[in-house]
C-alpha positions as CSV (number, residue, x, y, z in Angstrom):
1,M,2.4,-13.9,9.6
2,K,3.6,-11.0,7.2
3,K,3.4,-7.2,8.5
4,L,1.9,-5.4,5.9
5,K,3.0,-1.9,4.6
6,I,0.1,0.4,4.4
7,M,-0.2,3.8,2.7
8,T,-2.6,6.7,3.5
9,V,-2.3,9.3,0.5
10,C,-3.6,12.5,0.1
11,G,-2.7,15.9,-1.8
12,F,-0.2,17.1,0.5
13,G,0.3,13.9,2.5
14,L,-0.6,16.2,6.0
15,G,-4.0,16.8,6.8
16,S,-6.4,14.2,5.2
17,S,-3.9,11.2,4.8
18,M,-3.1,11.2,8.8
19,L,-7.3,11.2,9.7
20,L,-7.2,8.3,7.2
21,K,-4.5,6.9,8.9
22,M,-6.2,6.6,12.1
23,K,-9.2,5.2,10.7
24,V,-7.3,2.6,9.2
25,E,-5.2,1.3,12.3
26,E,-9.1,1.3,13.8
27,V,-9.8,-1.1,11.4
28,L,-6.6,-3.0,11.6
29,K,-7.2,-3.4,15.4
30,K,-10.1,-4.2,15.1
31,N,-9.4,-7.2,12.6
32,C,-6.0,-7.8,14.4
33,I,-4.2,-7.2,11.6
34,H,-0.4,-5.9,12.1
35,A,0.6,-3.2,9.8
36,S,2.2,-0.3,9.9
37,V,0.7,2.9,8.7
38,E,2.2,5.5,6.5
39,T,1.0,9.1,5.0
40,A,2.1,10.5,1.7
41,D,1.4,12.4,-0.5
42,M,0.3,11.4,-4.0
43,G,3.7,11.8,-5.6
44,S,5.8,10.3,-3.1
45,A,3.1,7.1,-3.0
46,T,4.0,6.1,-6.3
47,S,7.4,5.4,-5.9
48,M,7.5,4.3,-2.6
49,V,6.7,0.4,-1.8
50,C,3.4,-0.4,0.4
51,D,1.4,-3.5,0.2
52,V,-1.6,-1.4,-0.2
53,I,-3.0,2.7,-0.9
54,F,-5.6,4.2,0.6
55,T,-7.0,7.3,-1.0
56,S,-9.5,9.3,-2.3
57,Y,-11.2,8.2,-5.5
58,E,-10.4,11.2,-7.1
59,L,-7.1,10.5,-6.6
60,G,-6.9,7.0,-6.7
61,S,-7.6,7.3,-10.7
62,K,-4.9,9.3,-11.2
63,M,-2.8,7.1,-9.2
64,S,-3.6,3.7,-10.7
65,G,-2.0,3.8,-14.3
66,Q,1.2,4.6,-12.1
67,T,1.7,1.6,-9.5
68,T,0.8,-2.1,-9.3
69,T,0.0,-1.5,-5.2
70,P,-3.1,-2.4,-4.9
71,I,-5.6,0.8,-4.6
72,V,-8.4,1.3,-1.7
73,M,-10.5,4.0,-2.9
74,I,-12.7,5.6,-0.2
75,R,-15.5,8.5,-0.1
76,N,-15.4,9.4,3.5
77,F,-12.6,9.6,5.6
78,L,-14.2,9.2,8.1
79,D,-16.8,6.2,8.0
80,V,-14.6,3.0,9.7
81,N,-17.4,1.0,8.0
82,E,-16.8,2.3,4.4
83,I,-13.0,1.6,5.1
84,E,-13.4,-1.8,6.8
85,A,-15.9,-3.2,3.6
86,A,-13.5,-1.7,0.9
87,G,-10.3,-2.3,2.2
88,L,-10.1,-5.4,4.5
89,P,-11.1,-8.0,1.1
90,I,-7.8,-6.1,-0.3
91,I,-6.1,-6.9,2.9
92,E,-7.0,-10.0,3.2
93,A,-5.9,-10.9,-0.4
94,V,-2.9,-9.6,0.0
95,L,-2.4,-11.2,3.4
96,G,-3.2,-14.8,1.3
């Protein structure tokens, strides 16, 4: 199985993207999906190569025209159920 590269993105690539990274990793572990998860700021994320991007609705709407990478937009970075419901279908589609 392919090892995915996932990016979690916030304004500066430090605070909320790190929190989101930890929650995405929980979802991946629960579903036995192997992936590396990195954090980034919005400017860097659009130029970096990855398989899936997780971010807020605000940043996701700004990034959508700047990348062909699938973007998973999350409202509550602490809600593992939301992250799983929104992200798992995209991750599975990327895995094929």
